[in-house]
C-alpha angles and dihedrals in degrees: 000000000000124000089250091061095038098065134048119265113262123231090265095054116139112274090227090059092048091048090052093051092050093047094049094047092046089050090052090051092050090050091054091047090050089056090058094058096034096094099043098092093052100041093099089050098046097093090058095038094051099030092236139116121275091244091056097044089051086073088072086074098034094051090058092050094049094044092050092050091052097042101045101069094035095051091045091056093044088051091054090049106039105017133299095228090051093053091043089057091048090051091051090050089054089051092051092047093049091048092052092048091052092045089057095042124111097162135053102253096059090043092054091046091050093047089051091053089050089051090056088067092065090105093072096093098049090042090051091052091049092050089053091055090054102043110028128085115255096251091058099047103085096048094042098049089046090055092046092050091047091053088082092064094036093054091047093050094047094040097062099061091040092051093045091052093050093045091051097047108028142036109289092239088070088073091066095039086056090051090050093050093048090048091052091050090049091050092053093046093051091046092052104035112026118080123216117247122237091211105109132163095204119189132102125317113246100233095169090049092049092050092048095049091046092051091048094048095044093052093045095048093044089055091048098042099041101033091094092055097039096038124261093248096042120122091244096053095043092044093053093045094050090042092054091053092050094045095047092048091051090046091052092052090050093048092051089055097044119100091211106028126186087231120025098224092186089060090043089055092059107116094241094051096038097050093041090055092046090050088049092058091052092047092048089054091048095048094050094047087070092049090055098045108040098052091051093047089052095049104039113102117273088232090073088072095237105045119093100210097227132152127250090254089056089049090055093047091050092051096041096082088058090068093052092048088049091055093049093046091051086068092050088047090056093050092053090045090055093048103037107008135260095276092068091044091054092048093050092049093050091052091050091052091049090049090051093054091046090054090047090060091064099028112054106108101087134048092239089055090060093044090053094047094046090051093051093048091044090052090053092049089051088058096047098042089051092053098046099070091044090055093047096047092045089064106040136067116259089246090061098045097104095049093043095049091045091052090051091051088051090054090056090050091052089053092053090049092052090048092052092050096045094044089050091055093047095049092044091054102038103058141144129213115250116177092328093314125107111233129180109271127235090246090052090059091047091053090054091049090051089051089050090054091045091051091051090049089049089053088051091051093048090048091060089068092056110107112244106257137163118251117268121268122217120269111264127227127227091261091065116100121260090246092054091048092050091050093052091048090054093047092050095064 
């Protein structure tokens, strides 16, 4: 690897090189987000396609969730220790491998294994954000990290119509071959265009801490994701829930006593980090509530009086503009962050999301209503997801950036998991009879929209407790002048 690739870009790096780095990392983030929505159009068909029961094929989704939860904090810490670009490439290789396994699968076990491998790539977005902090000039950081963070929503929004089109017109294996090809392109672009950062934490990897956190997260997410199927008061669900609390408490005590913890809980307890992570859980809940409600409203029969009777492809096309709005708003988010700070940006975004859900309660009878609502909510998410990494990086040392961003991403994922579980309970209880079948009622959907608005307002309230800080500047290299280094140190707070 050449010297130019081996060290971070200085503040005077060529704009064209910075643009290429941002574009490549954002593309990698979109590819990973596409993977998460890739399987949605074929989930109802998986039992027939894989000759397995619905309960078994559901693990094709659950395995990705669990693997992502385990991998995200671990890969973030490894990136801080051994190189963020290196771990980014490893994550993309896991995505490619999982895609190939799924593309070759005709039974449920290989499919679950492949989807788990794909889930292990979830650390790409927080790693990409951390690389940006290390290698980009200060004036590019806010906009670039906002775009990288928004790539999660953009990829999800664009992935659904693409996946629906492929599933409707081609063999379903093509979905995963497409994912593999996109992953390979992303790998080559990162290898050629993205420099490795010299910012390293060093030290010893906390294996015990990683196993403890993994066990705690797996038991928690299993209880949350499977509680609806197993019964919320069943021995299995309650046992996993109680077990997760015990394991995570024991893990926390161990981490506080460790000299080189997987997650520095003392740093995590700083007000700026703590309240940002709490707001992230609420925002993750709010974002996913829309993903649960709008597709169902679009696909339910028109004869229900509130369903619109559309196909999955139409669902994808309705939600696709949301991703584009999210990308555009990430730029606006960055401008406000530069001028007024990420705290205000986060609060504005949360209010926009809440307004979108409030509007959805009264506008849900036409396709254009749902396009409008999804764009408003997407715009708010673009604001918030651009502000979150700026808040996190403004409070942690450059050597902890990967782990801190990964933990924040995990908090958002926990919020989406809670949203899925709670919405599932509501829609199962609030039903209407339709030709002898129980379907979710209109009021059930409105309750979830109200909860989405409430979660966004909760995020706004939590954000008011975040200390007002400037956005983080990228870590400087030894060749930077003393005055530049001093300026960055002061900005970091």
